[in-house]
C-alpha positions in Angstrom: 112.9 130.4 141.2 116.0 128.6 140.1 116.3 127.1 136.7 116.4 123.5 137.8 113.1 124.5 140.0 111.5 125.9 136.8 112.3 122.9 134.6 110.9 120.7 137.3 107.6 122.7 137.5 107.4 122.6 133.7 107.8 119.0 133.5 105.2 118.4 136.3 102.7 120.6 134.3 103.2 118.2 131.5 102.4 115.2 133.6 106.0 114.1 133.6 106.3 113.8 137.4 107.5 112.7 140.1 110.9 114.1 139.2 114.1 112.0 139.6 117.5 113.4 139.3 120.1 111.9 137.1 123.6 111.0 138.2 126.0 113.9 139.1 128.4 113.0 136.5 125.8 113.6 133.8 124.3 116.8 135.3 127.8 118.3 135.5 128.6 117.3 131.8 125.2 118.9 130.8 125.7 122.0 133.0 129.0 122.6 131.0 126.8 123.2 128.0 123.9 125.0 129.6 121.7 122.1 129.1 120.9 120.5 132.6 118.7 117.5 132.7 116.6 117.6 135.9 114.5 114.3 135.5 113.7 111.5 133.2 109.9 110.5 132.7 109.4 107.5 130.6 110.4 103.9 130.1 113.6 103.3 128.1 113.9 100.4 125.5 116.1 97.5 127.1 119.0 98.6 125.0 118.7 102.2 126.1 118.3 101.2 129.7 121.6 99.1 129.5 123.6 102.1 128.4 121.7 104.6 130.5 120.8 103.9 134.0 117.7 106.1 134.3 114.7 106.1 136.6 111.5 106.8 134.7 107.8 107.3 135.1 105.1 107.1 132.6 103.7 110.5 131.5 100.1 111.3 131.1 98.4 111.6 127.9 98.3 115.4 128.1 102.0 115.8 128.3 103.7 118.0 125.9 100.6 120.1 125.4 98.5 118.2 122.9 95.4 120.2 124.0 96.2 122.2 120.7 95.0 119.4 118.5 91.4 120.4 118.9 91.8 124.2 118.6 94.5 124.3 115.9 94.0 121.6 113.2 96.9 121.3 110.9 97.2 119.4 107.7 98.9 116.0 108.3 101.4 114.3 105.9 100.1 111.4 103.5 102.9 109.0 103.0 104.2 108.3 99.4 106.0 105.3 98.9 109.8 105.7 98.1 112.3 103.4 96.7 115.9 102.9 97.6 118.4 105.3 96.2 122.1 106.2 96.8 122.5 109.6 98.7 123.4 112.4 96.5 126.7 114.0 97.5 126.8 117.8 97.3 128.3 119.4 94.1 131.7 121.0 94.6 130.2 124.4 94.5 127.6 123.6 97.3 130.0 122.1 99.5 132.2 125.5 99.7 129.2 127.7 100.2 128.7 129.6 103.5 125.5 130.1 105.1 124.3 133.2 103.2 125.3 131.6 99.8 123.7 128.4 100.6 120.4 130.2 101.6 120.3 132.0 98.3 120.6 129.1 96.3 118.1 127.1 98.0 115.6 130.0 97.6 116.1 129.8 93.8 116.3 126.1 93.6 114.3 124.2 90.7 116.1 120.8 91.1 112.9 119.0 91.6 109.0 119.4 91.0 108.3 120.7 94.4 109.6 124.1 93.4 106.5 124.5 91.2 103.9 124.5 94.2 105.7 126.3 96.8 105.0 129.6 98.4 108.6 130.0 99.4 111.5 127.7 100.4 112.0 126.8 104.2 115.6 126.7 104.6 116.0 126.1 108.3 116.1 128.2 111.5 118.2 128.3 114.6 121.8 128.9 116.1 124.2 128.5 113.3 126.7 127.3 115.9 124.4 125.0 117.5 125.6 121.6 118.9 121.8 120.2 118.5 120.4 119.6 115.2 116.7 118.3 114.7 115.9 117.1 111.2 112.4 116.7 110.0 111.0 115.5 106.8 109.8 118.8 104.9 107.4 121.9 105.2 103.6 121.8 105.8 101.1 124.1 104.9 102.1 126.5 107.9 105.7 126.4 107.2 105.4 127.0 103.6 103.4 130.1 104.5 105.7 131.3 107.3 109.0 130.1 105.8 110.2 128.5 109.2 110.1 124.8 109.9 107.9 123.4 112.7 105.3 126.0 113.4 101.8 125.6 114.4 100.8 122.6 116.8 103.6 120.4 116.0 106.1 123.1 116.3 104.7 124.1 119.7 105.1 120.5 120.8 108.7 120.4 119.5 109.3 123.8 121.6 107.9 122.0 124.8 110.1 119.0 124.0 113.2 121.4 123.8 112.2 122.9 127.1 112.0 119.4 128.7 115.5 118.8 127.5 116.9 122.1 129.0 117.1 123.7 125.5 115.3 126.5 123.5 114.6 127.1 119.9 117.3 129.4 118.6 119.7 128.8 121.4 122.1 126.0 120.7 119.5 124.3 118.5 119.0 124.2 114.7 116.0 122.7 112.8 115.9 121.7 109.2 114.1 119.4 106.9 115.1 116.7 104.3 113.3 118.8 101.7 113.2 122.5 101.6 109.8 122.9 99.7 106.3 121.7 100.7 105.4 118.2 99.2 101.6 117.9 98.4 99.4 115.4 96.9 96.8 115.9 93.8 94.5 117.2 96.5 96.9 119.9 97.8 97.3 118.0 101.0 100.8 117.5 102.8 102.6 114.2 102.0 105.9 112.8 102.6 108.7 113.5 100.0 109.5 110.7 97.6 113.1 109.4 97.0 113.8 111.7 94.0 112.8 114.7 95.9 114.9 113.8 99.1 117.8 113.2 96.8 117.6 116.4 95.0 117.4 118.3 98.1 120.1 116.3 100.2 123.2 118.2 99.2 121.8 121.4 100.8 121.1 119.4 104.2 124.6 118.0 103.9 126.3 121.4 103.6 124.1 122.6 106.6 125.4 119.6 108.6 129.0 120.4 107.6 128.6 124.0 108.6 127.2 123.2 111.9 129.1 120.2 112.8 126.8 119.3 115.6 127.2 117.0 118.4 124.0 115.0 118.0 121.4 115.0 115.3 118.0 113.9 116.3 115.9 112.7 113.2 112.4 113.4 113.9 110.2 110.7 111.9 110.7 107.9 109.5 111.6 110.1 106.3 114.2 111.9 108.1 115.7 108.8 109.7 115.9 106.8 106.5 117.2 109.7 104.4 120.1 110.5 106.7 121.1 106.8 107.3 120.4 105.6 104.0 118.1 102.8 104.9 115.5 100.7 103.1 112.2 102.6 102.9 110.3 99.7 104.5 112.5 100.0 107.7 110.1 101.1 110.6 110.8 103.6 112.9 110.4 101.4 115.9 113.3 99.2 114.7 115.7 102.4 114.7 114.8 103.7 118.0 116.7 102.8 121.2 120.0 102.8 119.4 122.6 105.3 118.4 123.2 105.5 114.6 125.8 107.6 112.8 125.8 110.1 109.9 129.5 111.0 108.9 130.4 109.9 112.3 127.9 112.2 114.2 125.5 110.4 116.5 122.0 110.1 115.1 119.1 109.3 117.6 115.7 108.5 116.0 112.3 109.4 117.4 108.7 110.2 116.3 107.8 113.3 114.4 105.8 115.8 116.6 102.9 115.6 114.3 102.7 111.8 114.9 102.9 112.5 118.6 100.1 114.7 118.3 97.8 112.0 116.6 99.3 109.4 119.1 99.7 110.9 122.4 100.4 107.6 124.1 103.7 107.2 122.3 104.9 110.5 123.9 106.6 108.3 126.7 108.5 106.7 124.0 109.7 109.8 122.4 110.9 111.1 125.9 112.9 107.8 126.2 114.5 108.8 122.9 115.4 112.2 124.0 116.9 110.9 127.3 119.3 108.7 125.0 120.1 111.6 123.0 120.9 113.8 126.1 122.9 111.0 127.4 124.8 110.6 124.1 125.4 114.5 124.1 126.7 114.2 127.6 129.1 111.4 126.7 130.3 113.5 123.7 130.8 116.6 125.9 
């Protein structure tokens, strides 16, 4: 079976059928990067539809494999309010580090209180020459234990999203978080990082972005989006979706965090629309 046929079969298994093909120009652009997009399966926002003429179909609630929710429970973040702060710029020493130097510094970081409760830092994972960068908020229990971002049910969902996009973990993709240590509340449950924690860790992510120089950044969830775009903490994700934002002149597309999609499967169609916008943006840049 050819790669397009395999991708079509995969999306049909997720309930994202029937399959519609994108315009030939977009397909040709994506093929040049080995990231062919075979179909579109969700309604786009009006602003997205205006820029990206795609035919869409609503996916079923079982799309992207949320059957794992019942069999593989995972601690979910508990939001902690943050206050607006200026984005911290990397120190000159961090700004000149290579990948190995940066990872070593991160593994020994004590810039904020999160270091006191970590099992290990979670630096990031993937292709260090990737043109796709996916950014989440911070490690959870599973990530803190394994030292890799997005593992467990949320990680499996993200991997399925990659496949639907014609991508694969570790191949032309890099995954990172706003903070490198697990944030927890007083009951040792996962929570979102507060502004001081995000600011302390941001120079590391900034250097990762500089080293990667990605074509597109996908912000997974509110914390990632607001930290990258330096926006007011009260800004809802819904207001950021459907538009292409900028981080240091790199296009940023905002979508929902996979953990949220596991809890709210009805919004998977919206997330697919966001990924279609990201793929169109990538093709236009290519």
